C-alpha positions, 0 to 999 in steps of 0.5 A: 186585216186589222188596221192602225189609224196613226194621227200625226203630229203638228206639221206631220203627215202622211210621209211622217216617219214613224208610221213609214216604219210600221208600214214597212215592218207589218208588209205582208202581215195582217196589220197595216197602218194608215196615215193620213194628213189632215188640217190644221184647224182642230174641228176641221182636222176632228171632221176628217179624222172622224170620216176615216174611223168610219171608213177604216174601222181601226182596231187601234189608233196611235196619237203622236205629239199634238195629234194625241189630242185628235186621238183622244177624241176617237172613242171606242178604240184602244189608244197608243201614244208617242210623245203625247203633248197635252199641254200643248192646246194651252199653249197654242191657246196662249200664243194666239195674240201673236197673230194680231201683231204685225209680223206675228204669224211670220214669227210663228212660222218661222219657229215651226217650219214644216217640212217639204212634202205630204205635211200639214200646212199650219195656219197661224190664226187667232181664230184657228189657234183659239179653237184649241181650247174647246178642242182640249175640253172635248178630248179630256171629257172623251178620255174620262169616259174610260178605255185603253191608254198607253203613252211612250215618253223620252227622257230627252224630250225637250217639249218637257221643259216647256210643259208641252209635254207633261208626264205628270199630267199624263199620270193624273189622267191616266195613272202609271200607264206609260213607259219613258225611254232614253230618247227625244220627242221624235222616238227614235228607230230603235225604240219603235222596234223595241218598244212601240210595235211590241206594245201594237203586237200585245194590244192586237195580237195578244191571247185576250186582245185588249178591250177599249174598256180595260 
């Protein structure tokens, strides 16, 4: 049994849509997709994910949206990404001051509403948002060590306008190791089946499995 560790995005969690689709597709095969809800504090989340990596020994890690930063900090495993939000840490750090303004935290919670269910609670605290600067620095350092990185971006991803998603930054860091599909930030089901799942099989089930350094 080969394990895929899926690291959800901001406000995602154990019942996020894409990993659910992956679990359904892989049912009865030698692949399984595991997603767990981790803490919004990046360092607490990092410790949780590190313990899951040790426990599960995944063959592949997939990072979605803001979860891409956590995924980058996982070393020695091939990586796939869905709408990696490499610009998000800088945005969160710049927004930290709002937490000190009366009503600022409530405003951020209105902007980013979390769905009910097994979802990551968002705690907009000044100290937590400021932690995203060293979190991003650690992720870049880990990525610079090399590995297998491939990403999917949507043409209609509204976060590209704000700089949260930056295809140019991805290309600067990893080259043209990405596919752009005609969809949104939240990869539509048709592209999960047409693009993401075939790439997973290419990495894990090919005649010469992708090694981390390739």
